[in-house]
N, C-alpha and C positions, 0 to 999 in steps of 0.2 A: 650617847652610844649607839654604836652602829647596830642593824637589826639582828647580824649575826652574835654580836655581843649578846645580845638579850635572847635570842635564841639559846646560846650556850648555857645562860643560866638554869633554864628551865628542861634543858632538854632532858638529864637525868630523870625529872620524874616523869616527864613524858612518856620515854622509853618505858620507864617501869610500868608505867597504867597501860600500855600496849600490851608488854609481856605478862603483865596480872591476866587481862582480857584471856591471852592463851591458857593461861595456866587453869583459870576459872573453866572454862567452857569445855575443857579438855576431859573435865570432871563429870561432866554430864552427859558423855558418850564413850561407847568401848572399840578402842581400836581406831580412831579418828584423830589423835594427836596429831599426827603430821598435816591433815588436811588442816586445824585447826591452825597451825603454825604458817602455813600455807596461806589461808586468806587472809590471815592478820597482812603478812610480806606483800603480799599482791595490791592491798588496800594501802599501805604506805604508800608503795611502787606507785600506787593508780593503776595498775595492770588487770586488765579484765580476767575473770580468772574461769572455765569451764570445769563444772564437776561431771562427771560419766559415770554410772551405775544403775542397776535393775530397780525399779520402784522398790520401795522399803528398805534401801540402805543410808537412809535421814539425809540425804542429798540438802531437801529443801530445810528439815530442822535443823540443820548446823548454819543455814543463812540467815533463818530466822533467830535463831538465839547470837548468833554474832552479834545481827543486827539491836537486839536489845541490849545488848550487853554494852553500847555507845550510846547508849541516852540519846535517840535522835529526836529531835522536836517533830509536829506532826507535820506530815506533807514532805519529811524528810528522806520515807523511805516507799518505793514504790516494786509493787510485785505483780505479778501477771504470768499466766498461761498459756503458748503459746500455741494455734491450731493453723491449720493451713486455712483455715476462712476467720482468721482475725484481722479487722482492719486497722486502719494507722488510727483512727479515731479513736480504739480502744486502749491506744500504747500513748500518743502524742495528744489527743485530745480531741472532740468534735468541732467541728465548725460553728462560729459564732453567726447563728443566722440573721441576728441585727448586723452584723458590721458586713456579713453577705449583702443586706439588701441595700445596702451603701457602696456595694463596689468593692470591700476588702475580703480578702481569704485570708481571715484570723482565723486560730484556734482556742479554745478555752483550755489552757494546760494545766490551771492549779489542779491538784490531786495526780495528774498523770506524771510519765517518764522524765517531762523537761524541768521541771522544779524538783525532783527529787535528788539528794546527795548519793544516796545508796539505791540501788537497781537491781531486781532480780529477776530473770525471767525463763520461766521452767519452761522444757523441749522445745529450745531454743531454735531447733533445726527444722520446726516443723512449721517454719516461718514463711510466707510466701514473698512472690518477689517485694511487692509494694513494703510491706514491713523489713524485709530485708535491707531492700537501699536506705530506709530511712535508720534505719541501724548503723549503717556503713558511717554513714556520714555522720550520726552521733559519736562513735568509736574512734573513727578518724580524725573528727575536726571538733569533738565537743559541741555541735551546733546541730541546729534545723533550719526549716526556714518556716517564716510566717509573710502572707502575702507577698512573695519570691524574693524575701529578704533574710539575709545570714541572722538567726538569735542565737546566741550561745546559751548553753544546758547546764544547769548547774552540777551534774553529775560527776563525781568522786569516783566510785567504786561499780564495775557492772559486774556479779556474780552471774552464773547459767549454769544449765542442768540439760542434761538428755540421758535418755535412757541407752543410748549409741550415737557413735560420733557419724555423721554425713560424710561420705564421702564421694559425693556428685559434683560435678565441678559447678554448679549454680553455688554452690554453697562452700566452695574454695576461697573466696575472701574472706568471709567472714568465720569459717575455720581459723584462717591465718593471724585473723587477730588476737586469739588466745594464745599467747606464748606456753603457758604451761595447761594442760589437759590433764585434769588429775583422777584417779579413779577412786570409788567409794564403794571398796567391797563391802560382802557377807561377813559378818564374823561369827556366826551361829556355830561354825562347827571346831572352831580353835578356843570360844570363851564362852559357850554356852551358859553358864550360869553367871557370870557377869551381865553379860546381855540381858537375860529374865530380871535379874537385879536390878539395874539401871532402867530397863525400860518400865518398870512397875514404879520406881520412884517417879520417871517424869512423867508418868500418867497420874499420878498423886500430886504433880506439880498444876498440870492441868486442869484437875478436876477441880482443884482450890483455888483457882486461879492465882498460882505463886510464882513470880521470876526471880528466883533469889542472884540470878546471872545479869541482872537487869541494872544499867548506868555503871556500869564495872569503871568505865573510862569515858572520855566523850572524843567524837569525831575529829575536834580540834588538835587533841594529843598524837593523831595518825599526821597530819596536817605538818604539824610540828615539827616530826621528826624526817619527815621527807624536806620540806625546807632548809632542815638543818645539813640534810647529806646533798643534797642541791648545793648549798653553799662547799660544802667538802670536795665535791666532785669538781668544783671551777678552781678551786686551789687557793679560795682567799681567806681558810681556815690559816693557811702556810703563809698567807701575808704578801699572796702574791695573784697573778692573773694572766690568763690569755694561754697560751699551748704549752709554755715552759711550766708554768703554775698547774696546769693540770697532767702532764707528764709527771711532777714531781709526787702529785698526788697519787695518782695512779702505785709507782713506785712502791710510795708507802705502805698504802693501804691495800695493794695485792701484789705480794711478793712475786718477783719474778719465775722462781720454780712452779709456782701454784698457777701462776697465769699462764704458763706452759703447759700446764697439765690441762686446764682447762680447755686451751685450744686443741691439743691434742684431743681431747676426749671429743669434740663439737666433730673433729677433722673424722675420728674413729666413726661415728656414730652416723653422717652423711657417707662417707664413703660406703659404708653398710648397709645404705638404705632403711635403715632405722629411723632417722629423724628428718627434717626438712630446715637445713640453715640458710636464712638470710644474712645478708649484712645487715638490715636493719634487727632481728632477731638478735645478733650477737653484741650490737649495742645493749639493747633491753636486757639482755641476760649479766651484761656485765654490772648492771646497776642493779639489778636485781638480786646478783650475789654480794654487793657492798650493802646493799639494806640487809640482807639478811644475816651477814657477818657483823653486822653494828647492833641489830637489833637480841641476838645471838650471845654475843660476848664482847660487844662494845670498840671491835678493832678489826686488825685485818684479816684479809681474806684467808679462810684455812683450807687446806684440802677437805675437813668435815662439810662447810658448806656448800664445796661441788656438788652434793648429794641433792642439790634442787633440779640438776639436769636430768634427772629418776622421771622428772615429768614432760619430758620434752617428747615423747612415745604422741603419732599423730590419731591412734586409733586403739579401740581392741585389742587386734590384731597384735601390737607392738608394744602397748603397756609393758606388761611383762619381760620383752625382749632387751625394750632399753632399759629397764632397772639393772637387768643381771648384768646389761653390757658394761652399764656406769658402773655400780660394785664392783666389777672385777678390772675396769682399768685403775680405778682409786686404788684396789690391794696393791695391784702393780706399781701404780705411781708415775 
């Protein structure tokens, strides 16, 4: 039995467990359904996600509950709040003094970012240049350096949070690594009573050390979905391989009229200077849209899936403008 055939036998169950995580976590928050869905989607696609919002808008709580739902083992989760004084040893581990005496520059990484599969970095844009260089290497290449030699990290998903998106040049490369920047807004004006009720309920769970959302799925379910989709993208599912097979897969799962609308929306956002679109971003968006379509309804990309493009705003000044423009172009078709 081929790997794809084995994946096909368990893909429906894995997909359902991923969606069950989304449905369940949404019950413990008010007005955060889209964010939870985005978190699951990005975890499957292994694309880092930036949550943006004022303090008290549940950014950290969203990530913590989501991670707990995955039933992670000890060491699989790492979180840290960055400041301008944070040193690399706080993130990737301190130097092993015994090794240093022997002439080797080796870090003790147990319990730090290099050994974690899910990572949450709060206030990510407060990182200094030393942390920035380390993070970019990890995000771009999934590795860090031990004694001058590259060593793979276990990272599958990076969540980051910030109160405001940095727009100064030093942070351009880091900001660009986040395809989606999702705003976690305040909801009290629209859903005051629900907010109070759910907040009190969550505090009760915390007081009694209860986590009814924990262990809903396994991170391997997300990896199963990703590997299955990788096979689809390659055309293996249709019995082929190579460029022609990939083209056949695109036509089958991304209908030409929807694909054309995808292209026009990106062109419109770029022409109006509402979003920064690179070739790399286009490829990643294609994969993310295909992933969203599979998780949401198990098939080809629909117009409704293009709502993902609402998260392409680069900062708070453009978040609402991008959402409105994407919604407008989707209505016009």
